C-alpha positions, -999 to +999 in steps of 0.1 A: -106+097+001-127+072-020-139+038-006-146+013-035-176-013-035-189-028-006-162-051+008-165-091-003-166-115+025-132-129+033-114-102+008-082-091+019-083-050+020-058-032+005-049+004+005-031+021-022-021+053-019-008+068-050-012+103-065-004+095-100-036+084-123-024+060-142-002+044-113-034+043-097-051+024-120-026-003-129-024-012-091-063-010-084-071-035-114-047-059-109-051-061-075-089-061-081-087-089-110-068-113-085-098-110-059-082-082-036-102-053-023-090-019-031-089+015-013-076+045-028-059+075-013-040+104-032-025+121-003-006+108+027-028+127+052-057+109+036-041+074+042-038+083+079-075+081+084-087+055+059-058+033+075-075+041+107-112+035+096-110+007+071-078-011+087-062-022+056-045-059+054-014-045+035-009-006+023+009+001-009+030+033-003+042+056-029+068+081-014+063+111-034+032+125-026+017+159-025+008+164+008+036+146+031+061+126+024+051+085+021+080+079+046+069+103+071+032+086+067+045+055+072+065+070+100+030+078+116+010+048+106+040+028+125+037+052+155-001+047+163-015+021+178-044+011+158-025+011+127+011+002+135+007-035+129-004-031+087+022-041+067+036-013+046+050-017+011+068+010-004+061+014-043+084+037-054+106+050-087+135+055-064+155+025-072+188+041-070+213+020-046+209+024-012+171+032-019+156+004-003+178-001+027+169+036+034+131+030+030+129+000+050+152+013+078+125+042+080+094+017+088+083+002+053+081-038+056+091-039+021+098-022-013+089-026-050+106-003-075+088+013-107+078+003-129+060-029-117+069-060-130+037-079-123+046-115-112+073-103-084+047-075-070+022-102-066+045-124-048+053-096-028+020-087-018+007-125-012+040-128+011+027-103+038-012-110+029-018-139+014-038-148-017-073-123-023-096-149-006-072-165+020-086-159+054-053-147+080 
């Protein structure tokens, strides 16, 4: 579990759940460059705890994690009163026909295929929580 720097007033908070270091760095650096506050988790179990503690505005969830599957983590987040309202975007290399539909049916609110295309990725993030400094 990691929390980065102290929160910036008005900054939107995003929890990234990703076990691959390069993917984590890419997502973290892009989101911070656009002014979002980032919290990192490398396992699904840690993500469940961090989501309850920090109440992020959005969760980016890898589906292949070392402890529990990302979809199992999403089901648990959506079942818990304190985290069910947090939108979850699956960020995954699963990009075969039907994978997006299955992912959305499993409780994810959005879907982004890897490798990530920067423009569309930022558009989907903004569609869920607005720009980094924009208050809800």
